[in-house]
C-alpha positions, 0 to 999 in steps of 0.5 A: 499499500505504501509503495502505491501511495508513494507512486500516486503522490509522484504522478499527481505532484504539479511540475513544470509541464515541459513535456506538455509544451513539447507535445503541443509544439510537435502537434502544431508542427505536424498540423502545419506539415499536413496543411502545407503538404510538406510531404509530397506524394508521388502522383504523376499523371494521376495527381493531375486527375485527382485531388489529394482530398478526394476519397481514396486518392492518397491511397491510389497514388501511394499504391501506384508508386510502389514502395516509394509511394507506400513509404511516403503515404505512411510518413504522411499518415504518421504525421496526421496521426501525431497532429490529431492524437497528440494533443489529447494525449498530453495528460498521459505524457505529462504524468508518465514524465512525472513518475520519473522523479529521481531519474537522470535527465538523460534517463528521463528524455530516453524513457519519455522519448520512447514512450511518445515515439512508440505511441506515434509508431503504432499509429503510423502502422495503422496507415497500412489498413487503408492501403490494404483495403484500397488494394482490395476494393478501390475506394475512389472508384467505389466513391465515384460509382456509389458515393451514397451507398458508401457514405451511408454504409460507413456512417452506419459502421461508425454508428454501430461501433460508437454505441458498442460496449467495446468502444466504451471499454477502450474509451475509459482507459483513454480517459483515465491516464492516472488509472492506466499508469497505476495499473500498467506501470513498468520500469525502464525504457522497455517498460515505457515502450510496453506501456506505450504500446498497450495504451496505443492499442486502447486508443486505436480501439477507441478511435478506429471507426472515426478514422475509417470514416475519415478515409471514406470521406478523404484521408487528406480532407483537412475539414474532416480531419479537424472535425474528427480531431476535435470529437476524439479529443473531447471524447477523451478529455472532457467530463461529458466525453462518453455522452458525446460519443453516444450522441455522435453514434446516434447522429451517425445512425440518423445521417447514415440511414437518411443517405442510404434511403436517398441513395436507394430511391 
């Protein structure tokens, strides 16, 4: 009991939020990179025919340019995930840094770097999923031929997951960084990597349906990116986050049903 109380005291003590400031700066730079398109996608003639904000366009461009295109796409996707996920993860990053009291400065930097770096790596790897899906079923072609059905179906998928118990199991872990650290804390750099990996899995489980919808409407559509980033940040950080998740699920069900009905008439 004494050890746990000491640990709780360490991670709840207020300190200069250097980690928070660095995280926000990284996220701001990531947003600037996405909006300014600092990471070009090799497109050739395809880029002249498609806009990067079109559904399936970035994925099609990446797949048509082999490993170079895929690598650039994953880099772009990773930067997007940092921009969208880092701000709402600041409480966890800050609390983790505060558990390292008594560690050397180099040790703190190494462990915190491993923690936030692993988080970015896991989210970057999720970019493989839209590439595989697009390789099997070209999203751009499907959107052009059956936009209403695709949009309606993706909204109903989003609704179903937003209202499922699996969403809330993951969301509760994301909303309680203190509880996560108390139950999953491991020492050392390897421990930082393992903890970050475990937390990242909860985050992916919490948000994957929102990102699936983002891919359908256009993974480089800045407006949808911003809206989804706001929604997932509020879900994870405010007191009424779980209620918001349910409201999003209900609205997605209404919108999806409406769009499908119009498409089928």
